[in-house]
C-alpha positions in Angstrom: 146.3 65.5 150.8 143.7 64.1 151.8 140.6 63.2 149.5 138.9 61.1 147.4 140.4 62.4 144.0 144.5 63.0 144.4 146.7 64.4 141.9 150.1 65.1 142.6 152.7 67.0 139.9 150.7 66.0 136.7 152.7 66.7 133.4 151.1 65.9 130.2 152.8 66.9 126.7 150.7 66.6 123.3 152.5 67.0 119.8 149.8 69.2 117.4 151.6 69.9 113.8 155.1 71.1 114.4 154.2 72.1 118.0 154.4 70.6 121.4 151.6 71.4 123.5 151.8 71.5 127.3 148.1 70.2 128.3 149.2 69.8 131.9 152.0 71.4 134.0 152.8 70.2 137.2 148.8 69.6 138.4 148.6 68.9 142.2 144.8 68.9 143.4 142.8 67.3 146.1 138.9 66.9 146.1 137.1 65.9 148.8 133.7 63.7 148.8 129.9 65.5 148.9 131.0 68.5 146.8 130.4 69.4 143.4 133.8 71.2 142.1 134.0 73.2 138.9 136.8 72.9 136.3 137.0 76.5 134.1 139.6 77.7 131.9 139.9 78.9 128.5 139.5 76.4 125.7 143.1 74.2 125.4 143.8 74.9 129.2 143.6 71.1 129.7 140.3 70.1 131.6 139.6 67.8 128.8 143.2 65.9 129.4 143.0 66.3 133.7 139.4 64.5 133.5 140.4 62.0 130.9 143.4 60.8 133.0 141.3 61.0 136.2 138.6 58.3 134.5 142.1 55.9 133.4 141.6 56.9 129.8 144.6 59.1 129.4 148.2 57.5 130.8 150.4 61.0 132.2 153.9 61.5 131.2 154.9 62.7 134.5 153.0 62.3 138.1 150.3 60.4 139.8 146.4 60.1 140.0 144.3 58.4 142.5 140.3 58.2 142.7 138.6 56.1 145.6 141.8 55.2 146.3 142.9 53.6 143.1 145.3 54.4 140.7 144.5 55.8 137.6 147.2 54.3 135.8 147.6 50.5 137.4 143.8 50.3 138.3 142.2 51.6 135.2 139.5 49.3 135.1 138.8 49.7 138.4 138.1 53.0 138.5 136.3 52.9 135.3 133.7 50.3 137.3 133.2 52.9 139.8 133.0 55.7 138.9 130.4 57.5 136.2 132.2 59.6 133.1 130.2 61.5 130.8 132.7 62.8 128.1 131.8 65.7 125.6 130.8 63.4 123.2 128.7 61.3 125.0 128.2 58.0 123.3 124.4 58.0 122.7 123.2 56.0 120.3 120.9 57.9 118.3 118.9 54.9 116.8 118.2 53.2 120.1 115.2 54.6 122.6 115.8 56.0 125.9 115.2 52.5 127.1 117.7 50.9 124.9 120.7 53.1 125.6 120.2 52.7 129.5 120.0 49.2 129.3 123.1 49.1 127.0 124.6 51.1 129.9 123.1 49.0 132.3 124.6 45.8 131.0 128.0 47.3 130.5 127.9 47.8 134.5 126.8 44.3 135.0 123.6 45.9 136.7 121.3 43.1 137.5 118.4 42.4 135.1 116.0 42.4 137.9 117.2 45.8 139.3 117.4 47.7 135.6 113.7 48.5 135.4 113.2 50.0 138.7 116.8 52.0 138.3 115.9 53.5 134.7 112.2 54.6 135.7 114.0 56.6 139.0 116.3 57.9 136.4 113.8 58.9 133.8 111.5 60.6 136.8 114.9 62.4 138.1 115.6 63.3 134.8 111.9 64.5 133.9 111.8 62.1 130.5 109.3 59.6 132.0 107.3 60.5 129.2 109.4 59.2 126.5 110.6 55.9 127.4 110.5 55.0 124.1 111.4 57.6 121.8 114.5 57.3 119.9 117.6 59.2 121.2 118.3 60.7 118.1 114.7 62.6 118.5 115.3 64.4 121.3 116.0 67.8 121.7 120.0 68.7 123.0 119.1 69.5 126.6 117.4 66.2 126.4 119.8 64.3 125.1 122.7 65.7 127.8 119.7 64.9 130.2 119.9 61.1 128.6 123.7 60.9 129.0 123.7 61.8 132.6 121.0 59.4 133.2 123.4 56.8 131.5 126.5 57.7 133.5 124.2 57.7 137.0 123.3 54.0 136.0 125.9 52.4 138.0 124.8 54.6 141.4 128.3 56.0 141.4 130.2 57.9 144.1 132.0 59.8 141.8 131.0 61.7 138.5 133.4 63.3 136.1 131.5 65.4 133.7 133.3 67.2 131.2 131.4 70.2 129.9 128.1 68.5 129.9 125.8 71.7 129.5 127.4 72.8 126.3 124.9 73.9 123.6 121.8 73.2 126.5 119.8 76.3 126.8 119.7 78.1 130.4 116.5 76.5 132.0 117.4 73.1 131.0 121.0 73.7 132.3 119.2 75.0 135.8 117.6 71.7 135.8 120.9 69.8 135.2 122.8 71.2 137.9 119.6 71.0 140.2 119.7 67.4 139.9 123.2 67.5 140.2 122.7 69.0 143.5 120.2 66.6 144.6 122.3 63.4 144.3 125.2 65.1 146.1 123.1 65.9 148.9 121.3 62.6 149.2 123.9 60.4 148.6 127.2 62.4 149.4 128.4 61.8 146.0 131.6 64.0 144.7 131.1 65.7 141.0 134.0 67.3 139.5 132.4 68.9 136.3 134.1 71.4 133.6 132.4 73.8 132.4 132.4 77.3 129.5 129.3 78.9 131.5 130.7 81.1 134.2 127.2 81.3 136.1 127.5 77.6 136.8 130.1 78.4 139.1 127.4 79.4 141.2 126.1 75.9 141.4 129.4 74.4 142.7 130.8 74.3 146.1 134.6 75.1 145.1 136.1 76.1 141.9 139.3 74.8 140.1 140.7 77.3 137.4 143.4 76.1 134.6 145.4 78.1 132.6 148.0 76.9 130.4 148.0 73.8 131.9 147.9 74.8 135.4 146.0 75.6 138.6 145.5 79.4 139.1 142.6 79.6 141.0 141.3 76.8 143.5 138.6 77.4 146.4 135.4 78.7 147.0 133.5 81.1 143.8 134.2 84.1 145.2 138.2 83.5 145.2 137.4 83.9 140.8 136.1 87.7 141.2 138.5 88.4 144.1 141.4 89.6 142.1 138.5 91.7 139.7 137.4 93.5 142.9 140.9 95.7 142.4 139.8 97.0 139.6 135.7 97.5 139.6 133.4 97.2 142.2 130.7 94.3 141.9 132.5 92.4 139.2 130.5 89.7 137.5 131.8 86.0 137.7 132.9 86.4 133.3 134.9 89.9 134.6 136.8 87.5 137.4 137.5 85.3 134.9 138.7 87.7 132.6 141.3 89.7 135.2 142.5 85.9 136.2 143.8 85.1 132.9 144.1 88.4 131.1 145.0 90.5 133.6 142.5 92.9 133.1 138.7 93.3 132.5 138.3 94.2 128.7 136.0 97.5 127.9 132.4 96.6 126.5 131.9 95.8 123.0 129.8 98.6 121.3 129.2 99.2 117.6 131.0 101.7 116.2 128.2 102.1 113.2 124.4 102.0 114.6 121.8 99.9 112.2 120.2 102.3 110.3 116.4 102.0 110.7 116.6 103.0 106.7 118.9 99.7 106.3 117.9 97.5 103.0 116.2 94.4 104.1 118.8 91.6 103.2 117.0 88.4 104.9 112.9 87.7 104.6 111.2 85.1 106.4 107.7 84.9 105.2 105.2 82.6 107.2 108.1 79.9 107.7 106.4 76.3 108.2 108.5 73.3 108.5 107.0 69.7 108.9 108.1 66.5 109.7 105.9 63.9 109.0 102.8 65.3 111.6 105.3 67.2 113.6 105.4 71.1 113.2 109.0 72.0 113.8 108.5 75.5 112.5 104.9 77.6 112.8 104.3 80.2 110.9 107.6 82.2 111.4 108.0 85.8 110.4 110.9 88.2 110.4 113.3 90.5 108.6 116.6 91.5 108.9 118.3 94.6 107.7 121.9 95.0 106.1 124.3 95.7 109.2 122.0 94.0 111.8 122.7 91.8 114.9 119.6 89.3 114.9 119.1 86.9 117.6 117.2 84.2 117.2 116.5 82.3 120.6 114.8 79.5 122.4 115.1 76.8 124.4 116.7 73.1 122.9 113.9 72.2 120.4 112.7 75.2 120.0 113.2 75.2 115.9 116.0 77.2 115.9 118.2 75.2 114.0 115.5 74.3 111.4 114.8 77.6 110.8 118.4 78.4 110.1 118.9 75.1 107.4 115.4 76.6 105.9 117.1 80.0 105.5 120.7 78.4 104.0 118.7 76.2 101.8 119.7 73.2 103.7 116.6 71.8 104.6 113.3 72.5 102.2 110.4 74.5 103.0 107.1 72.7 103.7 105.5 76.4 103.3 106.2 80.1 103.5 109.1 81.4 101.6 112.6 82.7 102.4 114.2 85.3 100.2 117.7 86.2 100.2 118.9 90.0 99.3 115.6 90.1 96.8 115.9 86.8 95.5 113.9 83.7 96.4 116.1 81.1 98.1 113.8 78.3 96.3 113.5 79.8 92.5 117.3 81.1 93.1 119.0 79.5 95.0 122.6 79.2 94.1 122.8 83.1 93.7 121.0 83.7 97.1 123.4 81.0 98.9 126.4 82.8 97.5 125.7 85.5 99.6 125.4 83.4 102.7 128.2 82.7 104.8 127.1 79.6 107.8 128.5 78.4 110.7 126.9 75.2 111.7 125.8 74.3 115.2 127.8 70.9 115.1 131.5 71.4 113.9 131.5 70.3 110.2 134.9 70.9 108.5 136.8 68.0 108.1 138.6 66.1 110.8 141.3 64.7 108.9 142.3 67.2 106.7 144.9 69.9 108.4 143.4 73.5 108.8 144.9 75.0 105.4 143.5 72.3 103.7 140.1 72.8 105.0 140.5 76.9 104.0 141.6 75.9 100.5 138.8 73.3 100.3 136.5 75.6 101.1 138.0 78.4 99.0 137.3 76.2 95.9 133.7 75.2 96.8 133.0 78.6 96.9 134.2 79.0 93.7 137.2 81.4 94.5 139.4 81.6 91.7 143.5 80.6 92.7 145.1 84.3 93.0 142.0 85.1 95.5 141.7 81.9 97.2 145.5 82.4 98.7 144.7 86.3 99.5 141.9 85.1 101.3 143.5 82.1 103.2 145.8 84.1 104.0 143.5 87.0 105.6 141.6 84.2 107.5 145.0 82.7 109.2 146.0 86.2 110.1 142.7 87.2 110.9 142.0 84.0 113.1 145.8 83.6 114.5 145.7 80.3 113.2 149.6 80.7 111.8 150.1 77.9 114.6 148.3 75.4 113.5 147.8 75.6 109.7 149.6 72.1 109.4 147.5 70.3 112.3 144.9 68.2 111.7 141.7 69.8 112.4 139.9 67.2 114.6 143.3 67.2 117.3 142.4 71.2 117.7 141.1 72.7 121.3 137.7 73.7 120.6 137.7 77.2 120.3 140.2 77.0 117.7 137.8 75.0 115.7 135.5 77.6 116.3 137.7 80.2 114.9 138.3 78.0 111.8 134.8 77.3 111.2 133.8 81.2 111.0 136.9 81.6 109.0 135.8 79.3 106.3 132.4 80.6 106.6 133.9 84.0 105.5 136.4 83.2 102.8 134.0 84.4 99.9 132.8 87.3 102.0 129.2 87.0 102.5 126.7 89.4 102.8 124.8 87.5 105.1 126.5 85.2 107.8 124.4 82.6 110.0 126.0 81.5 113.3 124.1 78.7 114.8 125.5 78.4 118.8 128.7 79.6 116.9 130.3 80.2 120.9 129.0 76.8 122.4 131.1 75.6 124.9 133.7 78.5 124.5 135.1 80.5 127.6 134.5 84.2 128.0 137.9 85.3 126.1 137.2 83.0 123.3 133.5 84.6 123.1 134.6 88.1 123.7 137.2 87.7 120.7 134.0 86.4 118.8 131.7 89.6 119.2 134.5 91.7 118.8 134.8 90.1 115.3 130.6 89.9 114.7 130.7 93.9 115.8 133.0 94.6 113.2 131.1 93.0 110.4 127.7 94.0 111.4 129.9 97.4 111.3 130.9 96.8 108.2 127.4 96.4 106.5 127.3 92.3 107.2 124.1 90.9 108.4 124.7 88.6 111.3 121.8 86.2 112.3 122.6 84.2 115.4 121.5 81.4 118.1 123.0 81.5 121.4 122.4 80.1 124.6 124.8 82.6 126.3 122.0 84.9 127.4 124.4 87.9 127.9 125.3 87.7 124.0 121.5 89.0 123.9 122.5 92.2 124.6 125.0 92.7 121.3 121.5 92.0 119.0 119.7 95.1 117.7 116.8 92.9 117.6 115.4 89.4 118.3 112.7 86.6 118.3 112.1 83.8 120.9 110.9 81.1 119.9 109.0 78.0 121.5 107.2 74.8 120.1 108.3 76.2 116.6 106.8 79.5 117.3 107.4 83.1 117.7 106.7 84.1 121.3 108.4 87.2 122.1 110.0 89.7 119.3 112.0 93.4 119.5 114.7 95.1 121.0 116.8 93.8 123.9 114.5 96.6 126.0 111.3 95.2 124.6 112.2 91.7 125.1 113.2 92.8 129.0 109.5 94.7 129.4 107.8 91.6 128.0 109.8 89.2 130.3 108.9 91.4 133.3 106.2 90.7 135.6 103.7 93.4 136.0 105.1 96.5 138.6 107.9 94.6 139.1 111.9 95.7 138.8 112.8 95.3 134.9 114.5 91.7 134.5 118.0 91.5 133.0 117.8 89.7 129.8 118.4 86.0 131.2 115.7 86.3 133.6 112.8 87.9 131.3 113.5 84.8 128.6 113.3 82.4 131.6 110.3 84.5 132.7 108.4 84.2 129.0 109.5 80.8 128.6 108.4 79.4 131.8 105.4 81.7 131.3 104.0 80.1 128.1 105.0 76.3 129.2 102.7 77.1 132.0 99.6 78.7 129.5 99.8 75.7 127.5 
């Protein structure tokens, strides 16, 4: 095999609790210069393991790998000096400014001092971050943080970029911008990008795709190969459907509500003139909405729009600057204890205890919610069965694949049977099969009368919402049903946009106007 990235019969096992996980099971692969290659696969397929081996950070149990002619075991330090590597949790220092973060990585890569400023300016311009050189990284939106992380990975002007899900939690507009940057780099310098992703639409930006499943390559080639098998059962299948066909052997039926939302349903969440300021910065600016029992309500917007801040105020985690929040008729400020008992919350960032096992986390949250010992035992048994956690009960939570962590987060949030469930990007980083399973559960909860309020960057998930609000710069810029949002996001006289393009049009139109 020829190529600047080579793998031959790579195997890697891990012990997870009492179970041995075959993360990679005989991977052979060749990647040529000057291409963007997408690495797709469900959670736990082995994507991160493969990238870590190629970066010289993990030793395979069997087989061999090389990058630019360097052996990934014997020449790990040489590889790390010539590649750009961006792990899922990239090491940005939130108390340092953009320039200070970049300077740190420049020093690590021994970039001469006289070359640093021009390189910083070039990268900040490329990432559209040149207005914020002295802003602390912790004050950036999610999309801006990912762009800064990419800039740091590019400091040494590497020939190869290994990117592990760089767009997780990033809005559709920022994701398009980021892949546009990667394309310019590849076209200009003939660099090679090997990038894992959970967003199927990003396969459109790749020259080639590799699909991993249970540690093995099940598809490798042009993006059209992803949908080839699905064409045997459906005309014009989507990339999501092609992925599901490859993995599961079938395209699942579309999810639908069994119990449609009643227009007469009781209002259980009410935000009135909600405002949140941090010093002179207004994060949320007079937001108003209502959510009814059994409703799926979407709170959408680009990174930094104010969605998470709104969520935190609705759950009583952040103080409200002005305005009010009512939960089941209870004022969250004056009756916070009673109101919070009615709420379940899955945070944007994984918020469980990494050093505790799955069962210990469930025990802890059951006790925190005030469940009696008997009730706690009953609900933990339900959670383990309902979320298919039997094989992970005694595994440290920090070692779990992302999809399993997300299932555990939702299980903990539902232990006390809340009337209202807040999901802040709960499916971020999840593959189509995992997201399908999540939404099956979410719609089932809504059918049973639970109000579900969700933020997401997977725009196809907005189609499941009864109503939604689109936020930008802390303000509501659009609201209504899916059909109403599509109308608002379609230029006059044009065919009706799908929900993704409608969202993009609304945001870009607002940006142009301001």
